[in-house]
C-alpha atoms as an extended CHARMM CRD file, in Angstrom:
* protein
*
        69  EXT
         1         1  MET       CA            -24.2930000000      -65.0920000000        7.7850000000  PROA      1               0.0000000000
         2         2  SER       CA            -24.3700000000      -62.5750000000        4.8900000000  PROA      2               0.0000000000
         3         3  ASP       CA            -22.6700000000      -59.2410000000        4.9820000000  PROA      3               0.0000000000
         4         4  SER       CA            -25.5060000000      -57.6590000000        2.9660000000  PROA      4               0.0000000000
         5         5  ALA       CA            -28.5070000000      -55.8880000000        4.3980000000  PROA      5               0.0000000000
         6         6  LEU       CA            -31.8260000000      -55.3420000000        2.7200000000  PROA      6               0.0000000000
         7         7  PHE       CA            -32.8840000000      -51.7530000000        1.6630000000  PROA      7               0.0000000000
         8         8  LEU       CA            -35.9820000000      -50.2120000000        0.3590000000  PROA      8               0.0000000000
         9         9  TYR       CA            -36.3230000000      -47.0280000000       -1.6070000000  PROA      9               0.0000000000
        10        10  LYS       CA            -39.4260000000      -45.1930000000       -2.6370000000  PROA      10              0.0000000000
        11        11  ILE       CA            -39.5660000000      -42.9740000000       -5.7190000000  PROA      11              0.0000000000
        12        12  GLN       CA            -42.4630000000      -40.6490000000       -6.6060000000  PROA      12              0.0000000000
        13        13  PRO       CA            -42.7530000000      -38.8110000000       -9.9500000000  PROA      13              0.0000000000
        14        14  VAL       CA            -42.3410000000      -35.0440000000       -9.6050000000  PROA      14              0.0000000000
        15        15  ARG       CA            -44.8820000000      -34.6040000000      -12.3350000000  PROA      15              0.0000000000
        16        16  PRO       CA            -47.7220000000      -37.0600000000      -11.9200000000  PROA      16              0.0000000000
        17        17  GLU       CA            -49.2890000000      -36.0010000000      -15.1700000000  PROA      17              0.0000000000
        18        18  MET       CA            -46.6350000000      -38.0810000000      -16.9170000000  PROA      18              0.0000000000
        19        19  LEU       CA            -48.6160000000      -41.1420000000      -15.7950000000  PROA      19              0.0000000000
        20        20  SER       CA            -52.0260000000      -39.9700000000      -17.0420000000  PROA      20              0.0000000000
        21        21  VAL       CA            -51.3850000000      -37.4500000000      -19.8120000000  PROA      21              0.0000000000
        22        22  GLY       CA            -48.0390000000      -38.8910000000      -21.1090000000  PROA      22              0.0000000000
        23        23  GLN       CA            -44.2280000000      -38.5830000000      -20.7100000000  PROA      23              0.0000000000
        24        24  THR       CA            -42.0070000000      -35.9960000000      -22.2040000000  PROA      24              0.0000000000
        25        25  ALA       CA            -39.1140000000      -37.1810000000      -24.3080000000  PROA      25              0.0000000000
        26        26  GLU       CA            -36.6950000000      -36.5320000000      -21.4540000000  PROA      26              0.0000000000
        27        27  GLU       CA            -38.8860000000      -38.3990000000      -18.9630000000  PROA      27              0.0000000000
        28        28  GLU       CA            -39.1690000000      -41.3520000000      -21.3170000000  PROA      28              0.0000000000
        29        29  HSD       CA            -35.4070000000      -41.4010000000      -21.7240000000  PROA      29              0.0000000000
        30        30  ILE       CA            -34.7810000000      -41.2290000000      -17.9130000000  PROA      30              0.0000000000
        31        31  ILE       CA            -37.3680000000      -43.9600000000      -17.1830000000  PROA      31              0.0000000000
        32        32  SER       CA            -35.8560000000      -46.2260000000      -19.8160000000  PROA      32              0.0000000000
        33        33  GLU       CA            -32.4330000000      -45.9370000000      -18.4590000000  PROA      33              0.0000000000
        34        34  HSD       CA            -33.6030000000      -46.4180000000      -14.8730000000  PROA      34              0.0000000000
        35        35  PHE       CA            -35.5680000000      -49.6330000000      -16.0430000000  PROA      35              0.0000000000
        36        36  THR       CA            -32.4260000000      -50.9350000000      -17.7990000000  PROA      36              0.0000000000
        37        37  TYR       CA            -30.2580000000      -50.2970000000      -14.7430000000  PROA      37              0.0000000000
        38        38  LEU       CA            -32.7260000000      -52.0430000000      -12.4250000000  PROA      38              0.0000000000
        39        39  LYS       CA            -33.0340000000      -54.9420000000      -14.8200000000  PROA      39              0.0000000000
        40        40  GLY       CA            -29.2830000000      -55.5400000000      -14.7520000000  PROA      40              0.0000000000
        41        41  LEU       CA            -29.2580000000      -55.2760000000      -10.9030000000  PROA      41              0.0000000000
        42        42  THR       CA            -32.1120000000      -57.7840000000      -10.8310000000  PROA      42              0.0000000000
        43        43  GLU       CA            -30.0750000000      -60.1930000000      -13.0720000000  PROA      43              0.0000000000
        44        44  ALA       CA            -27.1010000000      -59.6910000000      -10.7160000000  PROA      44              0.0000000000
        45        45  GLY       CA            -29.2470000000      -60.7180000000       -7.7430000000  PROA      45              0.0000000000
        46        46  VAL       CA            -28.9350000000      -57.2280000000       -6.0880000000  PROA      46              0.0000000000
        47        47  VAL       CA            -32.5410000000      -56.1150000000       -6.6770000000  PROA      47              0.0000000000
        48        48  LEU       CA            -35.1110000000      -58.4120000000       -5.2030000000  PROA      48              0.0000000000
        49        49  LEU       CA            -38.2830000000      -56.5770000000       -6.0260000000  PROA      49              0.0000000000
        50        50  ALA       CA            -39.1580000000      -53.4790000000       -8.1070000000  PROA      50              0.0000000000
        51        51  GLY       CA            -42.5610000000      -52.1390000000       -9.1250000000  PROA      51              0.0000000000
        52        52  ARG       CA            -44.9870000000      -49.2120000000       -8.8650000000  PROA      52              0.0000000000
        53        53  THR       CA            -48.5280000000      -48.5200000000       -7.8460000000  PROA      53              0.0000000000
        54        54  LEU       CA            -51.2290000000      -48.6890000000      -10.5150000000  PROA      54              0.0000000000
        55        55  ASN       CA            -52.7000000000      -45.3340000000       -9.8040000000  PROA      55              0.0000000000
        56        56  THR       CA            -51.9120000000      -42.3450000000      -11.8990000000  PROA      56              0.0000000000
        57        57  ASP       CA            -52.4630000000      -39.5110000000       -9.5300000000  PROA      57              0.0000000000
        58        58  TYR       CA            -50.1550000000      -37.6290000000       -6.9790000000  PROA      58              0.0000000000
        59        59  SER       CA            -50.2210000000      -40.6640000000       -4.7390000000  PROA      59              0.0000000000
        60        60  CYS       CA            -48.4180000000      -42.8710000000       -7.1790000000  PROA      60              0.0000000000
        61        61  PHE       CA            -45.0090000000      -44.3360000000       -6.1500000000  PROA      61              0.0000000000
        62        62  GLY       CA            -42.6280000000      -47.0540000000       -6.9800000000  PROA      62              0.0000000000
        63        63  ILE       CA            -40.4480000000      -49.1360000000       -4.4620000000  PROA      63              0.0000000000
        64        64  VAL       CA            -37.2900000000      -51.1630000000       -5.1170000000  PROA      64              0.0000000000
        65        65  ILE       CA            -36.0260000000      -53.6480000000       -2.4720000000  PROA      65              0.0000000000
        66        66  LEU       CA            -32.3800000000      -54.5130000000       -2.8210000000  PROA      66              0.0000000000
        67        67  SER       CA            -29.5660000000      -56.1940000000       -1.0850000000  PROA      67              0.0000000000
        68        68  ALA       CA            -26.2950000000      -54.2880000000       -0.4720000000  PROA      68              0.0000000000
        69        69  LYS       CA            -23.3090000000      -54.0920000000        1.9920000000  PROA      69              0.0000000000
């Protein structure tokens, strides 16, 4: 039996316009770093699933399912 448990986190943009109008330079940088971090965790087997909804309004969100102790 594994010592790890599955967790899910949900993330929502604080400025939904970034999905329909465009990202600021700061948002682009933060999203790029976050993507790189999640990619590394996926390759390490920690992140099992990551993605976001396709809608571009206030109801948009992303989820990550990960395994951790």
